[in-house]
BADRENVEX-837192 format. One line per 2 residues: number of its first residue (from 1); for each residue x negated, y, z of N, C-alpha, C. Coordinates in Angstrom, 2 decimals. Layout:
N
NUM	X:Y:Z:X:Y:Z:X:Y:Z; ...
***
This chain:
92
1	34.69:-102.68:-156.93:35.56:-102.93:-158.04:36.93:-103.32:-157.51; 37.97:-102.86:-158.19:39.35:-103.16:-157.82:40.00:-103.94:-158.96
3	40.60:-105.08:-158.63:41.48:-105.79:-159.56:42.90:-105.43:-159.17; 43.64:-104.83:-160.08:44.97:-104.33:-159.76:46.00:-104.91:-160.71
5	47.04:-105.48:-160.15:48.19:-105.92:-160.94:49.18:-104.76:-160.97; 49.89:-104.61:-162.06:50.87:-103.53:-162.14:52.20:-103.92:-161.52
7	52.47:-105.22:-161.44:53.72:-105.68:-160.84:53.46:-105.96:-159.37; 54.02:-105.12:-158.55:53.84:-105.22:-157.11:55.19:-105.47:-156.45
9	55.18:-106.18:-155.33:56.48:-106.45:-154.69:57.12:-105.15:-154.20; 58.40:-105.09:-154.35:59.15:-103.94:-153.86:60.13:-104.43:-152.81
11	60.97:-103.56:-152.35:61.98:-103.93:-151.36:62.91:-105.02:-151.91; 62.96:-105.12:-153.23:63.85:-106.10:-153.85:63.11:-107.40:-154.17
13	61.88:-107.54:-153.71:61.12:-108.76:-153.97:60.26:-108.62:-155.21; 60.04:-109.74:-155.90:59.12:-109.78:-157.03:59.79:-109.59:-158.38
15	61.04:-109.22:-158.42:61.73:-109.01:-159.68:61.04:-107.87:-160.46; 60.61:-108.17:-161.67:59.91:-107.17:-162.48:60.87:-106.13:-163.00
17	60.49:-104.88:-162.82:61.26:-103.78:-163.39:60.30:-102.69:-163.80; 60.79:-101.74:-164.57:59.95:-100.61:-164.96:59.47:-99.85:-163.74
19	60.29:-99.80:-162.69:59.90:-99.09:-161.47:58.70:-99.78:-160.82; 58.66:-101.12:-160.83:57.53:-101.85:-160.26:56.25:-101.56:-161.03
21	56.35:-101.54:-162.36:55.19:-101.22:-163.19:54.72:-99.81:-162.88; 55.65:-98.89:-162.73:55.31:-97.51:-162.42:54.55:-97.43:-161.09
23	54.93:-98.25:-160.10:54.23:-98.24:-158.81:52.76:-98.63:-158.99; 52.50:-99.65:-159.80:51.12:-100.05:-160.06:50.33:-98.93:-160.73
25	50.95:-98.26:-161.69:50.29:-97.14:-162.35:50.07:-95.97:-161.39; 50.99:-95.77:-160.46:50.81:-94.71:-159.45:49.61:-95.02:-158.56
27	49.44:-96.28:-158.20:48.28:-96.66:-157.39:46.99:-96.39:-158.15; 46.96:-96.75:-159.43:45.79:-96.47:-160.26:45.51:-94.98:-160.30
29	46.52:-94.18:-160.51:46.34:-92.72:-160.55:45.82:-92.20:-159.22; 46.36:-92.72:-158.12:45.90:-92.29:-156.79:44.43:-92.62:-156.59
31	44.02:-93.82:-157.01:42.62:-94.20:-156.88:41.72:-93.27:-157.67; 42.14:-92.93:-158.88:41.31:-92.10:-159.75:41.37:-90.62:-159.40
33	42.41:-90.19:-158.71:42.51:-88.79:-158.29:41.76:-88.52:-156.98; 41.49:-89.54:-156.20:40.84:-89.39:-154.90:39.32:-89.33:-155.08
35	38.65:-88.28:-154.60:37.20:-88.17:-154.76:36.43:-89.35:-154.15; 36.99:-89.98:-153.15:36.31:-91.11:-152.50:36.33:-92.35:-153.39
37	37.39:-92.54:-154.15:37.52:-93.78:-154.93:37.49:-93.59:-156.44; 37.38:-92.37:-156.90:37.52:-92.13:-158.35:36.49:-92.84:-159.21
39	35.30:-93.10:-158.66:34.25:-93.74:-159.45:34.24:-95.26:-159.32; 35.13:-95.81:-158.51:35.21:-97.26:-158.37:35.91:-97.83:-159.61
41	35.27:-98.77:-160.29:35.91:-99.34:-161.48:37.18:-100.10:-161.12; 38.19:-99.95:-161.97:39.47:-100.65:-161.79:39.75:-101.46:-163.04
43	40.00:-102.75:-162.85:40.44:-103.62:-163.93:41.89:-103.97:-163.66; 42.74:-103.73:-164.64:44.14:-104.15:-164.53:44.19:-105.61:-164.96
45	44.77:-106.44:-164.12:44.96:-107.86:-164.41:46.45:-108.12:-164.23; 47.16:-108.17:-165.34:48.62:-108.19:-165.26:49.20:-109.01:-166.41
47	50.45:-109.37:-166.29:51.17:-110.02:-167.39:51.98:-109.02:-168.19; 51.90:-107.76:-167.86:52.58:-106.73:-168.63:51.76:-106.49:-169.90
49	52.31:-106.87:-171.04:51.56:-106.75:-172.29:52.13:-105.70:-173.25; 52.85:-104.76:-172.70:53.42:-103.66:-173.47:52.30:-102.69:-173.89
51	52.12:-102.44:-175.19:51.04:-101.55:-175.63:51.07:-100.16:-175.00; 52.25:-99.60:-174.79:52.33:-98.27:-174.18:51.83:-98.30:-172.74
53	52.12:-99.37:-172.01:51.65:-99.50:-170.63:50.14:-99.68:-170.59; 49.62:-100.48:-171.50:48.16:-100.68:-171.58:47.47:-99.36:-171.86
55	47.98:-98.62:-172.80:47.39:-97.31:-173.14:47.47:-96.36:-171.95; 48.60:-96.35:-171.25:48.76:-95.48:-170.09:47.77:-95.84:-168.99
57	47.57:-97.13:-168.76:46.61:-97.56:-167.74:45.20:-97.10:-168.10; 44.83:-97.23:-169.35:43.50:-96.78:-169.78:43.38:-95.27:-169.68
59	44.46:-94.57:-170.03:44.45:-93.10:-169.92:44.27:-92.66:-168.48; 44.83:-93.44:-167.56:44.72:-93.10:-166.14:43.40:-93.55:-165.53
61	42.55:-94.20:-166.31:41.21:-94.50:-165.82:40.86:-95.96:-165.62; 41.71:-96.87:-166.04:41.36:-98.30:-165.92:40.16:-98.60:-166.80
63	39.21:-99.30:-166.25:38.01:-99.68:-166.99:38.35:-100.73:-168.06; 39.28:-101.60:-167.73:39.70:-102.63:-168.67:41.12:-103.07:-168.31
65	41.75:-103.77:-169.24:43.11:-104.26:-169.03:43.15:-105.68:-169.57; 43.31:-106.63:-168.67:43.34:-108.05:-169.03:44.73:-108.60:-168.80
67	45.23:-109.34:-169.76:46.55:-109.95:-169.63:46.36:-111.36:-169.09; 46.94:-111.61:-167.94:46.71:-112.86:-167.21:46.88:-114.11:-168.05
69	47.97:-114.20:-168.79:48.25:-115.43:-169.53:47.28:-115.64:-170.70; 46.52:-114.63:-171.06:45.60:-114.72:-172.20:44.14:-114.83:-171.79
71	43.86:-114.94:-170.50:42.46:-114.90:-170.06:42.19:-116.03:-169.06; 41.04:-116.63:-169.20:40.61:-117.69:-168.29:39.86:-117.09:-167.11
73	39.86:-117.77:-165.97:39.11:-117.26:-164.82:37.64:-116.95:-165.13; 37.01:-117.78:-165.92:35.60:-117.53:-166.28:35.45:-116.23:-167.07
75	36.44:-115.91:-167.89:36.40:-114.65:-168.65:36.58:-113.45:-167.73; 37.44:-113.60:-166.74:37.63:-112.52:-165.76:36.33:-112.28:-165.01
77	35.72:-113.36:-164.55:34.46:-113.25:-163.81:33.38:-112.60:-164.67; 33.28:-112.99:-165.93:32.28:-112.40:-166.82:32.52:-110.91:-166.99
79	33.77:-110.52:-167.15:34.08:-109.09:-167.32:33.78:-108.31:-166.05; 34.10:-108.90:-164.89:33.78:-108.25:-163.61:32.27:-108.03:-163.51
81	31.49:-109.05:-163.84:30.03:-108.91:-163.78:29.52:-107.82:-164.71; 30.06:-107.77:-165.94:29.66:-106.74:-166.90:29.94:-105.34:-166.36
83	31.12:-105.16:-165.83:31.51:-103.84:-165.34:30.69:-103.45:-164.11; 30.41:-104.40:-163.22:29.59:-104.10:-162.05:28.16:-103.75:-162.46
85	27.62:-104.43:-163.45:26.28:-104.09:-163.95:26.26:-102.68:-164.52; 27.26:-102.35:-165.30:27.37:-101.00:-165.87:27.48:-99.97:-164.74
87	28.30:-100.28:-163.72:28.48:-99.37:-162.59:27.15:-99.16:-161.85; 26.40:-100.25:-161.63:25.11:-100.13:-160.94:24.14:-99.26:-161.71
89	24.08:-99.45:-163.02:23.17:-98.65:-163.86:23.54:-97.18:-163.82; 24.83:-96.89:-163.84:25.28:-95.50:-163.85:25.14:-94.82:-162.50
91	25.04:-95.59:-161.42:25.02:-95.00:-160.08:23.72:-95.22:-159.32; 22.66:-95.49:-160.04:21.33:-95.62:-159.39:20.52:-94.39:-159.56
***
């Protein structure tokens, strides 16, 4: 399982920009396009709460999209466990 944030550091540091969000989405697309990693579940864990970005991440294959400021660590852990159980059932 991969936990991926969409805001990744760039040459300019941690300043959030549309380009930084695009980099996170590119990584998601690369993971899902690669035959070696395409079946690995990806959860986006980010503070980007733009509906269009959330939809794009799901379209590109994110299993779930959690907004950091709205979720507790226990909720993240529970979702990770659910997705791993689903993954195990589908791949046995």
